[in-house]
C-alpha positions as CSV (number, residue, x, y, z in Angstrom):
1,P,0.0,0.0,0.0
2,T,3.0,2.3,0.0
3,M,4.3,2.4,-3.6
4,G,5.3,6.0,-4.4
5,V,5.3,7.0,-0.7
6,D,8.4,8.6,0.8
7,I,10.3,6.4,3.3
8,G,9.3,8.5,6.3
9,S,5.6,8.3,5.5
10,K,6.0,4.6,4.7
11,N,7.4,3.9,8.1
12,E,4.6,5.9,9.8
13,L,2.0,4.0,7.8
14,H,3.6,0.7,8.8
15,E,3.6,1.7,12.5
16,M,0.0,2.8,12.3
17,I,-1.0,-0.6,10.7
18,K,0.9,-2.5,13.4
19,D,-0.6,-0.4,16.2
20,L,-4.2,-0.9,14.9
21,A,-3.7,-4.6,14.5
22,G,-2.2,-4.8,18.0
23,K,-5.4,-3.3,19.3
24,G,-7.4,-6.1,17.7
25,M,-8.6,-4.3,14.6
26,G,-8.7,-6.4,11.4
27,L,-7.0,-4.8,8.4
28,L,-7.0,-5.8,4.8
29,V,-3.7,-5.0,3.0
30,I,-3.6,-5.7,-0.8
31,S,-0.1,-5.5,-2.2
32,D,2.4,-7.2,-4.5
33,D,5.4,-5.8,-2.4
34,I,6.5,-9.1,-0.8
35,P,9.0,-7.6,1.7
36,E,6.4,-5.2,2.9
37,L,3.8,-7.9,3.3
38,L,6.2,-10.1,5.3
39,Q,7.0,-7.1,7.5
40,I,3.5,-5.8,8.4
41,C,1.1,-8.8,8.0
42,N,0.5,-11.6,10.5
43,R,-1.5,-13.6,7.9
44,I,-1.2,-13.7,4.2
45,L,-3.9,-15.1,1.9
46,L,-2.9,-15.9,-1.6
47,M,-5.6,-15.6,-4.2
48,R,-5.9,-16.9,-7.7
49,R,-8.7,-16.1,-10.1
50,G,-10.7,-14.6,-7.2
51,R,-10.4,-17.5,-4.8
52,I,-8.2,-18.0,-1.8
53,V,-5.8,-20.8,-2.5
54,E,-3.5,-20.6,0.4
55,E,-3.1,-19.1,3.9
56,I,0.3,-18.7,5.4
57,T,2.1,-16.6,8.0
58,P,5.3,-14.6,7.5
59,E,7.0,-17.1,9.8
60,Q,6.1,-20.0,7.5
61,T,7.8,-18.4,4.4
62,D,10.4,-16.1,3.0
63,E,10.6,-13.7,0.1
64,N,11.7,-16.3,-2.4
65,Q,9.1,-18.9,-1.4
66,L,6.3,-16.4,-1.4
67,A,7.4,-15.1,-4.9
68,A,7.4,-18.7,-6.2
69,K,3.9,-19.3,-4.8
70,L,2.6,-16.1,-6.5
71,I,3.7,-17.2,-9.9
72,E,2.4,-20.8,-9.6
73,D,-0.5,-21.7,-11.8
Protein backbone atom coordinates (compact mmCIF):
# COMPACT_ATOMS: atom_id res chain seq x y z
CA PRO A 1 0.00 0.00 0.00
CA THR A 2 3.01 2.33 -0.04
CA MET A 3 4.27 2.41 -3.62
CA GLY A 4 5.35 5.96 -4.41
CA VAL A 5 5.28 7.02 -0.75
CA ASP A 6 8.39 8.56 0.78
CA ILE A 7 10.31 6.44 3.31
CA GLY A 8 9.27 8.53 6.32
CA SER A 9 5.57 8.30 5.48
CA LYS A 10 5.97 4.62 4.66
CA ASN A 11 7.39 3.92 8.11
CA GLU A 12 4.60 5.94 9.76
CA LEU A 13 1.97 3.98 7.85
CA HIS A 14 3.58 0.66 8.80
CA GLU A 15 3.60 1.68 12.47
CA MET A 16 -0.05 2.75 12.28
CA ILE A 17 -1.02 -0.58 10.70
CA LYS A 18 0.87 -2.54 13.37
CA ASP A 19 -0.63 -0.40 16.15
CA LEU A 20 -4.21 -0.89 14.93
CA ALA A 21 -3.66 -4.63 14.46
CA GLY A 22 -2.18 -4.80 17.96
CA LYS A 23 -5.41 -3.28 19.27
CA GLY A 24 -7.38 -6.10 17.67
CA MET A 25 -8.55 -4.30 14.56
CA GLY A 26 -8.67 -6.39 11.41
CA LEU A 27 -7.01 -4.75 8.43
CA LEU A 28 -6.97 -5.79 4.80
CA VAL A 29 -3.74 -4.98 2.96
CA ILE A 30 -3.55 -5.67 -0.76
CA SER A 31 -0.05 -5.48 -2.19
CA ASP A 32 2.44 -7.17 -4.45
CA ASP A 33 5.36 -5.81 -2.39
CA ILE A 34 6.53 -9.07 -0.81
CA PRO A 35 9.02 -7.62 1.71
CA GLU A 36 6.36 -5.18 2.88
CA LEU A 37 3.78 -7.95 3.29
CA LEU A 38 6.21 -10.05 5.31
CA GLN A 39 6.99 -7.06 7.52
CA ILE A 40 3.50 -5.80 8.35
CA CYS A 41 1.14 -8.78 8.01
CA ASN A 42 0.48 -11.56 10.49
CA ARG A 43 -1.46 -13.61 7.94
CA ILE A 44 -1.15 -13.74 4.16
CA LEU A 45 -3.89 -15.09 1.91
CA LEU A 46 -2.89 -15.94 -1.65
CA MET A 47 -5.62 -15.57 -4.24
CA ARG A 48 -5.87 -16.93 -7.75
CA ARG A 49 -8.75 -16.15 -10.09
CA GLY A 50 -10.71 -14.57 -7.23
CA ARG A 51 -10.36 -17.50 -4.83
CA ILE A 52 -8.19 -17.96 -1.77
CA VAL A 53 -5.79 -20.80 -2.54
CA GLU A 54 -3.45 -20.65 0.44
CA GLU A 55 -3.11 -19.08 3.87
CA ILE A 56 0.35 -18.65 5.39
CA THR A 57 2.10 -16.58 8.02
CA PRO A 58 5.33 -14.62 7.53
CA GLU A 59 7.02 -17.13 9.85
CA GLN A 60 6.13 -19.97 7.46
CA THR A 61 7.75 -18.43 4.38
CA ASP A 62 10.37 -16.07 3.02
CA GLU A 63 10.58 -13.69 0.06
CA ASN A 64 11.71 -16.34 -2.43
CA GLN A 65 9.13 -18.94 -1.40
CA LEU A 66 6.31 -16.40 -1.43
CA ALA A 67 7.36 -15.09 -4.85
CA ALA A 68 7.37 -18.66 -6.21
CA LYS A 69 3.88 -19.25 -4.83
CA LEU A 70 2.62 -16.07 -6.48
CA ILE A 71 3.67 -17.21 -9.95
CA GLU A 72 2.44 -20.81 -9.62
CA ASP A 73 -0.50 -21.72 -11.78
